Structures are given as structure tokens and as C-alpha cells.
C-alpha positions in Angstrom: 0.0 0.0 0.0 2.9 2.4 0.6 3.9 2.0 -3.0 0.4 3.1 -4.1 0.5 6.1 -1.8 3.9 7.2 -3.1 2.7 6.7 -6.7 -0.4 8.8 -6.1 1.8 11.5 -4.6 4.2 11.5 -7.6 1.3 11.6 -10.0 -0.3 14.5 -8.1 3.0 16.5 -8.1 3.5 15.9 -11.8 -0.1 16.9 -12.6 0.1 20.0 -10.5 3.1 21.2 -12.5 1.4 20.5 -15.7 -1.7 22.4 -14.6 0.3 25.4 -13.5 1.9 25.7 -17.0 -1.3 25.7 -18.9 -2.0 29.3 -18.1 1.5 30.7 -18.3 3.8 30.8 -21.3 7.1 28.9 -20.9 9.1 32.2 -21.3 7.0 33.9 -18.6 7.3 31.0 -16.2 11.0 30.8 -16.9 11.4 34.5 -16.2 9.5 34.2 -12.9 11.7 31.3 -11.8 14.9 33.3 -12.5 13.6 36.5 -10.8 14.6 35.6 -7.3 14.1 39.1 -5.8 10.7 39.5 -7.6 11.5 42.9 -9.0 10.2 42.0 -12.5 13.6 42.0 -14.1 16.4 39.4 -14.4 19.7 40.7 -13.2 23.0 39.5 -14.6 23.6 37.8 -11.2 20.2 36.0 -11.3 20.9 34.9 -14.9 24.4 33.6 -14.1 23.1 31.7 -11.1 20.2 30.3 -13.0 18.5 27.9 -10.5 15.1 26.2 -10.5 14.8 25.9 -14.3 15.0 22.1 -14.6 11.3 22.1 -15.8 12.4 23.9 -19.0 14.2 23.0 -22.2 16.3 25.8 -23.7 18.6 26.2 -26.7 21.4 28.0 -24.8 23.7 27.0 -22.0 22.8 27.6 -18.4 23.9 31.1 -17.5 25.2 31.9 -21.0 26.6 35.5 -21.0 26.4 35.7 -24.8 22.6 35.0 -24.6 22.2 37.5 -21.8 23.9 40.3 -23.6 22.0 39.5 -26.8 18.7 39.8 -25.0 19.8 42.9 -23.1 18.9 45.3 -25.9 19.2 48.5 -23.8 22.5 47.5 -22.1 21.3 48.0 -18.6 22.5 44.6 -17.4 19.0 43.6 -16.5 16.4 41.7 -18.6 12.9 43.1 -18.5 10.1 40.7 -19.2 9.8 42.4 -22.6 13.4 41.7 -23.4 13.0 38.1 -22.1 10.1 37.7 -24.6 12.7 37.3 -27.3 13.2 33.8 -25.9 9.9 32.8 -27.3 10.4 29.5 -29.1 13.8 29.1 -27.4 12.4 28.1 -24.0 9.8 25.4 -23.6 8.4 23.3 -20.9 10.0 19.8 -20.8 6.6 18.3 -20.7 5.5 19.9 -24.0 2.4 17.6 -24.4 0.9 19.0 -21.2 2.0 22.6 -21.6 1.7 23.3 -25.3 -1.8 24.7 -24.9 -3.3 27.4 -22.6 -6.5 25.5 -22.5 -7.0 22.7 -19.9 -6.7 19.3 -21.4 -8.6 16.3 -20.3 -5.4 14.2 -20.2 -3.7 16.5 -17.8 -6.6 16.3 -15.4 -7.2 12.6 -15.6 -3.8 11.5 -14.4 -4.5 11.5 -10.6 -6.1 8.4 -9.2 -7.2 8.7 -5.6 -5.4 6.1 -3.5 -5.8 5.5 0.2 -2.6 5.3 2.2 -2.7 2.5 4.8 
């Protein structure tokens, strides 16, 4: 029974992440993860110490300074959410099936099976 309880917990956690990404673009969610001080901008320090982004696929190396400077079009060493929007198509959720649409999908809601822990 412990195995069933653990499996239910894992499925719940996986589905919760999928449901969260349905209403947020991958780039927006990526930016929010990087913005540790919640000021609405990604500093060079936050970019270089990119943490908590394992849920995303990206076509650049973690903390790439070249990518940062390319995105920083006004040269202020901070990425606004508008500048970060240039990553559209370059950052995606790892679970693209669940997160490709902003509309809730039946498959993402049917993964959780209630299981009693004994």
C-alpha cells in the first residue's frame, strides 16, 4: 500500500506542475523562476546563477553570458520581461504535451487516481 500512496503523490505532483503551466507561457514562467528578488527583471547575477529551471528546455547553455547580452537590448545589465520575450520558441516546458496549450486538457486532469494510504 505504501507504493500506491507514493505513486499517487508522484502523479499529483506531476499533474500540479502541468496544470500550472497551462495558463503561463514557458518564457513567462522561466522568467518568474529566474527573478529571485521579484523585481520584475532578471539581473546578470540572477541569470548567471540560474536555478530552478529544470522544468524547461532551452537552446542555450545555463547562464550563457552571450545569450544574456544579446537579450539585453538596452544594455542596462537587466532583462525586462519584454526583453525576455525574445526567448519565445527558445524556452519550452520539458513536458510539451501537457504545456503546449493554454486550454486545460482532459489528459492533464485525468492522471490523478485517488489512493488511500494505509
